[in-house]
C-alpha positions in Angstrom: -17.0 -42.6 77.0 -16.9 -42.1 73.3 -16.0 -38.7 71.9 -19.5 -38.5 70.5 -19.4 -34.6 69.1 -20.7 -33.2 65.5 -18.6 -31.2 63.1 -20.5 -29.3 60.9 -18.9 -30.2 57.4 -21.0 -28.6 54.8 -23.4 -25.2 54.8 -26.9 -25.9 55.8 -29.2 -26.9 53.4 -32.9 -25.2 53.9 -35.1 -27.2 51.2 -38.5 -27.9 52.5 -38.1 -25.9 55.7 -40.0 -22.6 56.2 -38.9 -20.4 59.1 -41.9 -19.3 61.4 -43.0 -17.9 64.6 -42.5 -19.8 67.8 -46.3 -20.1 67.8 -46.6 -21.5 64.5 -46.3 -25.2 63.7 -42.8 -26.0 61.7 -43.2 -28.4 59.0 -40.3 -31.1 59.2 -40.1 -33.3 56.2 -39.6 -37.0 57.0 -36.4 -37.7 55.2 -33.3 -37.6 52.7 -36.1 -37.4 49.9 -35.9 -33.5 50.5 -32.5 -33.0 50.1 -29.5 -34.6 48.1 -26.9 -36.3 50.2 -23.6 -37.2 49.0 -22.8 -40.7 50.6 -19.4 -40.8 50.0 -17.5 -39.0 47.2 -15.0 -41.8 46.7 -15.5 -45.0 44.7 -12.9 -48.5 44.7 -11.1 -48.1 41.2 -8.0 -50.1 39.7 -6.0 -47.0 40.4 -7.1 -46.8 44.2 -7.4 -50.6 45.4 -4.2 -51.4 46.6 -4.2 -48.4 48.9 -7.9 -48.6 49.7 -7.7 -52.3 50.7 -4.1 -51.6 52.4 -6.1 -49.3 54.3 -8.7 -51.3 55.4 -6.7 -54.2 56.2 -4.5 -52.0 58.7 -7.6 -50.7 60.3 -8.9 -54.2 60.8 -5.7 -55.0 62.3 -5.6 -52.2 64.9 -9.4 -53.1 66.0 -8.4 -56.7 66.8 -5.6 -55.6 68.7 -7.6 -53.1 70.5 -10.1 -56.0 71.3 -7.7 -58.5 72.5 -6.0 -55.8 74.5 -9.2 -54.8 76.5 -10.2 -58.4 77.0 -6.7 -59.1 78.3 -6.7 -56.0 80.9 -10.2 -57.6 82.1 -8.9 -61.3 82.4 -5.3 -61.2 82.4 -3.5 -58.6 83.8 -4.2 -54.6 83.9 -1.5 -51.9 84.0 1.1 -54.8 85.0 -1.1 -56.1 87.7 -3.8 -58.0 88.4 -6.7 -58.3 85.9 -9.3 -55.5 86.3 -12.1 -58.2 86.8 -10.3 -59.4 89.7 -9.8 -55.7 91.3 -13.8 -55.5 90.1 -14.8 -58.5 91.6 -12.7 -58.1 95.0 -13.5 -54.5 95.5 -10.6 -53.4 97.8 -9.0 -50.9 96.1 -10.6 -47.2 95.2 -12.9 -46.4 93.6 -14.1 -49.7 94.1 -14.0 -50.7 97.7 -17.2 -52.3 98.2 -19.9 -54.4 96.4 -22.3 -51.3 96.6 -19.3 -49.2 94.9 -19.7 -51.7 91.9 -23.3 -51.9 91.5 -23.2 -48.3 91.3 -20.8 -48.0 88.6 -22.8 -50.8 86.2 -26.3 -48.5 87.1 -24.2 -45.5 86.1 -22.6 -47.4 82.5 -26.4 -48.3 81.9 -27.3 -44.5 82.7 -24.7 -43.3 80.5 -25.4 -45.0 77.4 -29.2 -44.8 77.7 -28.9 -40.8 78.2 -26.4 -41.1 74.9 -28.5 -43.0 72.5 -31.8 -40.5 73.3 -29.6 -37.3 73.6 -26.6 -37.6 71.2 -27.1 -40.8 68.5 -30.8 -40.1 67.8 -31.3 -36.6 69.6 -28.5 -34.9 67.6 -29.8 -35.7 64.2 -33.3 -34.5 65.1 -32.4 -31.3 66.6 -30.3 -30.5 63.2 -33.3 -31.9 61.1 -35.9 -29.6 63.1 -33.4 -26.6 62.6 -33.4 -27.4 58.7 -29.8 -28.4 58.9 -30.6 -31.4 56.6 -27.2 -32.3 55.6 -25.5 -31.9 59.0 -28.1 -33.8 60.4 -27.3 -36.9 58.2 -23.8 -36.8 58.9 -24.4 -36.6 62.5 -26.0 -40.4 62.2 -23.8 -42.9 63.3 -23.3 -46.0 61.1 -25.4 -44.4 58.3 -22.7 -45.6 55.8 -24.0 -49.1 56.3 -27.6 -48.4 57.2 -26.9 -50.1 60.6 -27.8 -47.1 63.2 -30.8 -48.9 64.5 -29.4 -52.1 65.0 -26.3 -50.4 66.8 -28.9 -48.4 69.2 -30.9 -51.2 69.9 -27.9 -53.1 71.0 -27.0 -50.4 73.1 -30.1 -50.7 75.4 -29.7 -54.3 75.2 -26.3 -53.8 77.0 -28.4 -52.2 79.6 -30.7 -55.5 79.7 -27.5 -57.5 80.1 -26.3 -55.7 82.8 -29.7 -55.4 84.9 -30.5 -59.4 84.1 -26.9 -60.8 84.7 -27.2 -62.7 81.5 -26.8 -62.0 77.6 -30.2 -64.3 76.7 -32.7 -62.1 78.0 -33.2 -64.2 81.0 -32.7 -63.3 84.7 -30.0 -64.7 87.0 -30.7 -65.3 90.5 -27.6 -63.4 91.5 -28.5 -60.3 89.2 -29.2 -56.5 89.6 -32.9 -57.5 88.4 -33.4 -60.0 90.9 -32.0 -57.5 93.4 -34.5 -55.1 92.5 -37.3 -57.6 92.3 -36.4 -58.5 96.0 -36.1 -55.1 97.2 -38.8 -53.0 95.8 -40.8 -55.0 93.3 -42.1 -51.5 91.7 -38.8 -50.4 90.9 -38.1 -54.0 89.2 -41.2 -54.0 87.1 -40.6 -50.0 86.2 -36.5 -50.6 85.2 -37.6 -53.8 83.3 -40.8 -52.5 81.5 -39.0 -49.1 80.7 -35.9 -51.2 79.0 -38.1 -53.3 77.0 -39.8 -50.1 76.0 -36.9 -48.2 74.8 -35.5 -51.3 73.1 -38.6 -51.8 71.2 -39.1 -48.0 70.3 -35.8 -48.3 68.7 -35.3 -51.7 67.1 -39.3 -52.1 65.7 -40.7 -48.4 66.3 -37.8 -46.4 64.2 -38.5 -46.6 60.3 -34.9 -48.1 58.8 -32.9 -46.8 57.6 -32.5 -43.9 60.4 -30.8 -41.5 57.8 -33.6 -41.4 55.4 -36.6 -41.1 58.3 -34.8 -38.6 60.7 -38.1 -36.4 61.0 -40.4 -39.2 61.3 -42.5 -39.2 64.4 -41.2 -42.6 65.7 -37.8 -40.9 66.4 -39.5 -38.7 69.0 -41.3 -41.7 70.4 -37.7 -43.6 70.7 -36.4 -40.2 72.2 -39.1 -40.2 75.0 -38.7 -43.7 75.7 -34.9 -43.5 76.2 -35.5 -40.3 78.2 -38.1 -42.6 80.6 -35.6 -45.1 80.8 -32.7 -42.9 82.2 -35.6 -41.6 84.7 -36.1 -44.9 86.2 -32.3 -45.8 86.3 -31.1 -42.6 87.8 -34.0 -42.2 90.2 -35.5 -45.8 91.0 -32.8 -48.2 90.3 -29.5 -46.2 91.5 -30.9 -45.3 94.9 -31.7 -48.9 95.6 -28.7 -50.1 94.7 -26.8 -47.3 96.8 -28.9 -48.5 99.6 -28.4 -52.4 98.8 -27.6 -54.8 101.8 -27.2 -59.0 101.9 -25.0 -61.4 101.5 -25.3 -62.0 97.9 -24.2 -58.4 96.8 -20.7 -60.4 96.1 -22.2 -62.6 93.9 -24.4 -60.3 92.0 -20.9 -58.2 90.8 -19.2 -61.6 89.9 -22.1 -62.9 88.1 -22.1 -59.7 86.4 -18.4 -59.8 85.4 -18.7 -63.8 84.3 -22.0 -63.8 82.9 -21.9 -60.3 80.7 -19.0 -58.4 80.7 -16.2 -61.3 80.1 -17.9 -63.4 77.3 -19.0 -60.0 75.6 -15.4 -59.3 75.1 -14.4 -62.6 74.2 -17.0 -62.5 71.4 -15.5 -59.1 70.4 -11.9 -60.8 70.2 -13.6 -63.6 68.3 -15.7 -61.5 66.0 -13.0 -58.8 65.2 -10.4 -61.6 64.5 -12.5 -63.0 62.0 -13.3 -59.2 60.4 -9.5 -58.9 60.3 -9.0 -62.5 58.2 -12.1 -61.0 55.8 -10.4 -57.6 55.1 -6.9 -59.4 54.6 -8.5 -61.8 52.5 -10.1 -58.5 50.5 -7.0 -57.1 50.3 -5.1 -60.2 48.8 -7.8 -60.5 46.3 -9.9 -57.7 45.6 -13.6 -58.3 44.8 -17.2 -57.5 45.0 -17.6 -61.0 46.8 -14.7 -60.0 49.2 -16.5 -56.6 49.8 -19.5 -58.6 50.6 -17.7 -61.3 53.1 -16.1 -58.4 54.7 -19.3 -56.2 55.1 -20.9 -59.1 56.9 -18.1 -59.7 59.3 -18.1 -55.8 60.2 -21.8 -56.3 60.7 -21.2 -59.3 63.0 -18.3 -57.7 64.9 -20.4 -54.5 65.7 -22.8 -56.6 67.9 -20.7 -57.3 70.7 -18.8 -53.8 70.7 -22.4 -52.3 70.9 -23.6 -54.5 73.4 -20.6 -53.6 75.8 -21.7 -49.9 75.5 -23.1 -50.4 79.3 -19.9 -51.0 80.7 -17.3 -48.4 79.2 -15.9 -48.1 82.3 -12.1 -49.2 83.3 -9.6 -50.4 80.6 -11.8 -49.5 77.8 -12.1 -45.6 78.9 -8.5 -45.5 80.8 -6.5 -46.9 77.9 -8.4 -44.8 75.3 -9.9 -48.2 73.4 -13.3 -46.5 73.1 -12.3 -43.8 70.8 -9.8 -45.9 69.1 -12.0 -48.2 68.0 -15.6 -46.2 67.8 -15.0 -42.4 67.6 -17.8 -40.7 65.7 -18.4 -38.6 63.4 -15.9 -39.4 60.5 -13.4 -36.9 59.2 -13.6 -38.1 55.7 -11.0 -35.4 54.6 -8.5 -36.9 57.2 -9.3 -40.4 55.8 -8.4 -39.0 52.1 -5.6 -37.6 53.5 -4.3 -41.1 54.9 -5.0 -42.7 52.0 -3.3 -40.3 49.5 -0.1 -40.2 52.1 1.7 -43.4 51.4 1.9 -43.5 55.3 -0.7 -45.5 56.2 0.3 -47.6 59.1 2.5 -44.4 60.6 -0.9 -42.0 60.8 -3.5 -44.4 62.5 -1.0 -45.5 65.5 0.1 -43.9 68.4 2.0 -44.7 71.3 2.5 -43.4 75.0 0.1 -43.2 77.7 -3.4 -42.4 76.8 -4.8 -38.5 77.5 -8.0 -37.7 76.2 -7.1 -34.1 75.9 -4.2 -35.1 73.4 -5.1 -33.6 70.0 -2.8 -35.5 68.3 -4.0 -38.6 69.6 -7.6 -37.6 69.0 -6.3 -37.1 65.3 -5.3 -40.4 64.9 -8.4 -41.8 66.5 -10.5 -39.9 64.2 -9.1 -42.1 61.2 -9.2 -45.7 62.2 -12.1 -47.7 64.3 -14.8 -49.5 63.2 -16.5 -46.4 61.3 -13.4 -45.8 59.5 -13.6 -49.5 58.2 -17.4 -48.8 57.8 -17.0 -46.1 55.2 -14.2 -48.3 53.3 -16.7 -51.3 53.0 -19.9 -49.9 52.5 -21.6 -47.5 50.3 -25.2 -46.4 50.3 -26.1 -49.0 52.9 -24.6 -51.5 50.8 -20.9 -53.4 50.6 -19.0 -51.9 48.0 -18.2 -53.2 44.9 -14.9 -53.8 42.6 -14.6 -55.3 39.3 -11.0 -55.9 37.8 
């Protein structure tokens, strides 16, 4: 899973917050009108534009490479052997030695991302906000530079729906976990389906955008509760059902999941990160406000397949370090500044050798590349950056 953690970067502000006894009601302000937030303390200028766009181009190139490597590991060859998709569909090797093992992995992936959305992506900023740590709360909101947070979180729930349905268009494939549940225990099917929809709607249409400006809004609690309900249904209803699953179509369910959901999602990620790279390369060649707008739009489009892949962050994406390569959060903006000032951008944002999630040197590199570093370089206050010669 992504290294989702929070680093306190500023002293907590206490504007608008009154300490009180546990029995008293706390007055929680809704959003950033109560606190001054420094979106970015860097702007693109004639003096730094060459370095700025060089850095953006290098990050975009690595994003496209990571997406290609991930797709190749699933569809062509993984660790010098057969494609991971083949291993998963054939389930003849540990830890996948049966179709049920694969179904359990799929459901576990759904549980993980539903929990992360509710308790980390939404919950950590909310907890900090309620504690009066307003600045830290905003900085803990993923994708707040682009104001894309709610779309990201909704796409994470969509990734669960896709895994459940065995499709990416909200229909239900005959050979799917949804139909397995429906044919085995319709009450479980209805519960899971209803709670996926409830979580998606509580985020997508329930939360007020941008999230960073409305952390204290009551709709945030509703979204957290909907995610918690979804985790409960996945963990205590769907997981036991698939663990006990029997039937001739279990292999077909696994195959459908891989071929209808995972592989097309990663293929889209390859296509859209390549388009993002092209847009950023064009920005590098001729910096302008229009070029920033085009690159920012390409960033938004490339986020969708990534965020809808987060229900299956197992296999190569985890084992090769590609998840934190592409999506580490929060940013270390001071480290990003150091990279830009170093004159060694390419050297400082790449690592080699076998991945080790405990390796602090690799982690430091991952924190200055990926989608969110590029987001910082392309966006300011929810809009594409500007540059005039």
